[in-house]
C-alpha atoms as an extended CHARMM CRD file, in Angstrom:
* protein
*
       113  EXT
         1         1  MET       CA             35.7010000000       54.8280000000      130.2480000000  PROA      1               0.0000000000
         2         2  GLN       CA             36.9100000000       52.5200000000      127.5690000000  PROA      2               0.0000000000
         3         3  SER       CA             35.8140000000       48.9570000000      128.0490000000  PROA      3               0.0000000000
         4         4  ALA       CA             36.5040000000       45.4590000000      126.8980000000  PROA      4               0.0000000000
         5         5  VAL       CA             33.4990000000       43.2300000000      126.2940000000  PROA      5               0.0000000000
         6         6  ARG       CA             33.7320000000       39.6400000000      127.3740000000  PROA      6               0.0000000000
         7         7  VAL       CA             30.9600000000       37.2080000000      126.5750000000  PROA      7               0.0000000000
         8         8  THR       CA             30.9150000000       34.2270000000      128.8890000000  PROA      8               0.0000000000
         9         9  PRO       CA             30.1220000000       31.0700000000      126.9040000000  PROA      9               0.0000000000
        10        10  GLY       CA             26.9660000000       29.3130000000      128.0050000000  PROA      10              0.0000000000
        11        11  MET       CA             25.7980000000       32.2590000000      130.0940000000  PROA      11              0.0000000000
        12        12  PRO       CA             22.6890000000       34.3040000000      129.3670000000  PROA      12              0.0000000000
        13        13  TYR       CA             24.5460000000       37.6350000000      129.6060000000  PROA      13              0.0000000000
        14        14  SER       CA             27.7030000000       39.4790000000      128.6240000000  PROA      14              0.0000000000
        15        15  VAL       CA             30.1720000000       41.2790000000      130.8710000000  PROA      15              0.0000000000
        16        16  HSD       CA             31.5370000000       44.7120000000      129.9820000000  PROA      16              0.0000000000
        17        17  GLU       CA             34.7360000000       45.3190000000      131.9230000000  PROA      17              0.0000000000
        18        18  MET       CA             36.2020000000       48.7920000000      132.4460000000  PROA      18              0.0000000000
        19        19  ARG       CA             39.1970000000       50.0510000000      134.3770000000  PROA      19              0.0000000000
        20        20  ASP       CA             39.2410000000       53.6360000000      135.5830000000  PROA      20              0.0000000000
        21        21  PRO       CA             42.4140000000       55.7500000000      135.8350000000  PROA      21              0.0000000000
        22        22  ASN       CA             42.5900000000       55.0960000000      139.6070000000  PROA      22              0.0000000000
        23        23  GLY       CA             42.8620000000       51.3300000000      139.0830000000  PROA      23              0.0000000000
        24        24  THR       CA             39.3390000000       50.2670000000      139.9870000000  PROA      24              0.0000000000
        25        25  THR       CA             37.7980000000       47.6290000000      137.7210000000  PROA      25              0.0000000000
        26        26  VAL       CA             34.0710000000       47.9400000000      137.0450000000  PROA      26              0.0000000000
        27        27  ARG       CA             31.9990000000       45.2090000000      135.4140000000  PROA      27              0.0000000000
        28        28  GLU       CA             28.5490000000       45.6700000000      133.9260000000  PROA      28              0.0000000000
        29        29  PHE       CA             26.4380000000       42.5560000000      133.4780000000  PROA      29              0.0000000000
        30        30  VAL       CA             24.2360000000       42.9770000000      130.4110000000  PROA      30              0.0000000000
        31        31  SER       CA             21.2580000000       40.8610000000      129.3740000000  PROA      31              0.0000000000
        32        32  PRO       CA             20.7600000000       39.7140000000      125.7600000000  PROA      32              0.0000000000
        33        33  ALA       CA             18.2400000000       42.5880000000      125.4250000000  PROA      33              0.0000000000
        34        34  GLY       CA             21.0460000000       45.0610000000      126.1880000000  PROA      34              0.0000000000
        35        35  GLU       CA             19.8060000000       45.8800000000      129.6920000000  PROA      35              0.0000000000
        36        36  VAL       CA             22.3340000000       46.2580000000      132.5360000000  PROA      36              0.0000000000
        37        37  PHE       CA             21.0490000000       44.1430000000      135.4150000000  PROA      37              0.0000000000
        38        38  ALA       CA             24.0990000000       44.2690000000      137.6810000000  PROA      38              0.0000000000
        39        39  VAL       CA             27.4070000000       46.0210000000      138.2870000000  PROA      39              0.0000000000
        40        40  SER       CA             30.4150000000       45.0730000000      140.3580000000  PROA      40              0.0000000000
        41        41  TRP       CA             33.6610000000       46.7880000000      141.2700000000  PROA      41              0.0000000000
        42        42  GLN       CA             37.0290000000       45.9710000000      142.7520000000  PROA      42              0.0000000000
        43        43  GLY       CA             40.0210000000       48.1870000000      143.3840000000  PROA      43              0.0000000000
        44        44  PRO       CA             41.5980000000       50.8200000000      145.5710000000  PROA      44              0.0000000000
        45        45  TYR       CA             38.6280000000       53.2110000000      145.4260000000  PROA      45              0.0000000000
        46        46  VAL       CA             34.8380000000       53.1020000000      145.2650000000  PROA      46              0.0000000000
        47        47  PRO       CA             33.7580000000       54.1820000000      141.7740000000  PROA      47              0.0000000000
        48        48  ASN       CA             31.3640000000       57.0730000000      141.1890000000  PROA      48              0.0000000000
        49        49  LEU       CA             28.1640000000       55.4490000000      142.4510000000  PROA      49              0.0000000000
        50        50  ARG       CA             25.9490000000       58.1690000000      140.9800000000  PROA      50              0.0000000000
        51        51  GLN       CA             27.3060000000       57.3030000000      137.5360000000  PROA      51              0.0000000000
        52        52  LEU       CA             27.3320000000       53.5580000000      138.1630000000  PROA      52              0.0000000000
        53        53  LEU       CA             23.8170000000       53.2370000000      139.5910000000  PROA      53              0.0000000000
        54        54  GLY       CA             22.2250000000       55.7890000000      137.2840000000  PROA      54              0.0000000000
        55        55  GLY       CA             18.5080000000       56.1610000000      137.9770000000  PROA      55              0.0000000000
        56        56  TYR       CA             18.7850000000       53.8790000000      141.0100000000  PROA      56              0.0000000000
        57        57  PHE       CA             21.2250000000       56.1770000000      142.8380000000  PROA      57              0.0000000000
        58        58  ASP       CA             18.4850000000       58.0660000000      144.7040000000  PROA      58              0.0000000000
        59        59  GLN       CA             16.9440000000       54.7700000000      145.8160000000  PROA      59              0.0000000000
        60        60  TYR       CA             20.3750000000       53.6750000000      147.0840000000  PROA      60              0.0000000000
        61        61  MET       CA             20.9280000000       56.9820000000      148.9320000000  PROA      61              0.0000000000
        62        62  SER       CA             17.5300000000       56.7700000000      150.5960000000  PROA      62              0.0000000000
        63        63  ALA       CA             18.2110000000       53.2190000000      151.7760000000  PROA      63              0.0000000000
        64        64  ALA       CA             21.7110000000       54.1870000000      152.9800000000  PROA      64              0.0000000000
        65        65  GLU       CA             20.3650000000       57.1130000000      155.0020000000  PROA      65              0.0000000000
        66        66  ASN       CA             17.7560000000       54.9010000000      156.6620000000  PROA      66              0.0000000000
        67        67  SER       CA             20.1170000000       52.0400000000      157.4500000000  PROA      67              0.0000000000
        68        68  GLN       CA             23.0170000000       51.7560000000      159.8020000000  PROA      68              0.0000000000
        69        69  ARG       CA             23.5990000000       48.1000000000      158.9220000000  PROA      69              0.0000000000
        70        70  MET       CA             27.3390000000       47.6650000000      158.6630000000  PROA      70              0.0000000000
        71        71  HSD       CA             29.0010000000       44.4650000000      159.7620000000  PROA      71              0.0000000000
        72        72  ARG       CA             32.7730000000       44.1070000000      159.6640000000  PROA      72              0.0000000000
        73        73  ARG       CA             33.1460000000       46.8630000000      157.1040000000  PROA      73              0.0000000000
        74        74  VAL       CA             30.4910000000       45.3260000000      154.8620000000  PROA      74              0.0000000000
        75        75  ARG       CA             27.4390000000       47.2950000000      153.8160000000  PROA      75              0.0000000000
        76        76  HSD       CA             24.3590000000       45.4090000000      152.6700000000  PROA      76              0.0000000000
        77        77  LEU       CA             21.3130000000       47.3770000000      151.5560000000  PROA      77              0.0000000000
        78        78  GLU       CA             18.0570000000       46.2900000000      150.0000000000  PROA      78              0.0000000000
        79        79  ALA       CA             15.7150000000       48.8920000000      148.5560000000  PROA      79              0.0000000000
        80        80  GLY       CA             12.8400000000       47.3020000000      146.7030000000  PROA      80              0.0000000000
        81        81  ASP       CA             14.3400000000       45.5610000000      143.6780000000  PROA      81              0.0000000000
        82        82  LEU       CA             17.8520000000       46.9530000000      144.2640000000  PROA      82              0.0000000000
        83        83  VAL       CA             20.4250000000       45.0030000000      146.2890000000  PROA      83              0.0000000000
        84        84  PHE       CA             23.7220000000       46.7460000000      147.1320000000  PROA      84              0.0000000000
        85        85  GLU       CA             26.7520000000       45.2000000000      148.8500000000  PROA      85              0.0000000000
        86        86  SER       CA             30.1710000000       46.7110000000      149.4120000000  PROA      86              0.0000000000
        87        87  GLY       CA             33.0950000000       46.0750000000      151.7080000000  PROA      87              0.0000000000
        88        88  GLY       CA             36.8240000000       45.7600000000      152.0070000000  PROA      88              0.0000000000
        89        89  HSD       CA             39.5940000000       47.7080000000      153.6340000000  PROA      89              0.0000000000
        90        90  MET       CA             41.8070000000       50.6450000000      152.8270000000  PROA      90              0.0000000000
        91        91  ARG       CA             42.8530000000       50.5850000000      149.1540000000  PROA      91              0.0000000000
        92        92  PHE       CA             40.9220000000       47.3810000000      148.4020000000  PROA      92              0.0000000000
        93        93  ILE       CA             37.1790000000       47.8130000000      147.9900000000  PROA      93              0.0000000000
        94        94  VAL       CA             34.7990000000       45.3220000000      146.4080000000  PROA      94              0.0000000000
        95        95  GLY       CA             31.1230000000       45.6680000000      145.7760000000  PROA      95              0.0000000000
        96        96  ARG       CA             28.1500000000       44.8380000000      143.6530000000  PROA      96              0.0000000000
        97        97  ALA       CA             24.6480000000       46.0400000000      142.9740000000  PROA      97              0.0000000000
        98        98  TYR       CA             21.9290000000       44.2080000000      141.1130000000  PROA      98              0.0000000000
        99        99  LEU       CA             18.2480000000       44.2830000000      140.3210000000  PROA      99              0.0000000000
       100       100  ARG       CA             16.5170000000       41.0690000000      141.3720000000  PROA      100             0.0000000000
       101       101  SER       CA             13.7500000000       41.3210000000      138.7840000000  PROA      101             0.0000000000
       102       102  LYS       CA             16.1630000000       41.9240000000      135.8920000000  PROA      102             0.0000000000
       103       103  LEU       CA             18.3720000000       38.8480000000      136.3820000000  PROA      103             0.0000000000
       104       104  PRO       CA             18.1860000000       36.8000000000      133.1700000000  PROA      104             0.0000000000
       105       105  GLN       CA             16.7680000000       33.3270000000      133.5320000000  PROA      105             0.0000000000
       106       106  GLY       CA             19.6020000000       30.9680000000      134.4460000000  PROA      106             0.0000000000
       107       107  ALA       CA             21.8010000000       33.7380000000      135.9200000000  PROA      107             0.0000000000
       108       108  SER       CA             22.7920000000       33.5140000000      139.5670000000  PROA      108             0.0000000000
       109       109  VAL       CA             23.7410000000       36.4080000000      141.8430000000  PROA      109             0.0000000000
       110       110  ASP       CA             26.8150000000       34.3620000000      142.8090000000  PROA      110             0.0000000000
       111       111  VAL       CA             28.5060000000       35.2200000000      139.5020000000  PROA      111             0.0000000000
       112       112  ILE       CA             28.1960000000       38.9790000000      140.0160000000  PROA      112             0.0000000000
       113       113  ARG       CA             31.7460000000       39.7710000000      141.1000000000  PROA      113             0.0000000000
């Protein structure tokens, strides 16, 4: 995916924004050290979670298999350091995943959208 990089002034991270051919926008939140600490998505389809979560995909799958927690089409999973949330309706899906321990100082989970 080609991406545009947007650096938010005054924030301790940068946001890499990508749009896939299906119209889903994916954002990677990157620390000053170049480490991705969160991802978010919005669009008509869920992106490839294996690609998006990388090495954390198996942790996500394990938590998803062991959890039936869905409330009003919203999935919230916590697996150790990984937090995953996704919801929406047909042709409009939003979600985010982040690592609690990797959030840069001064960054809030509220901005991961």
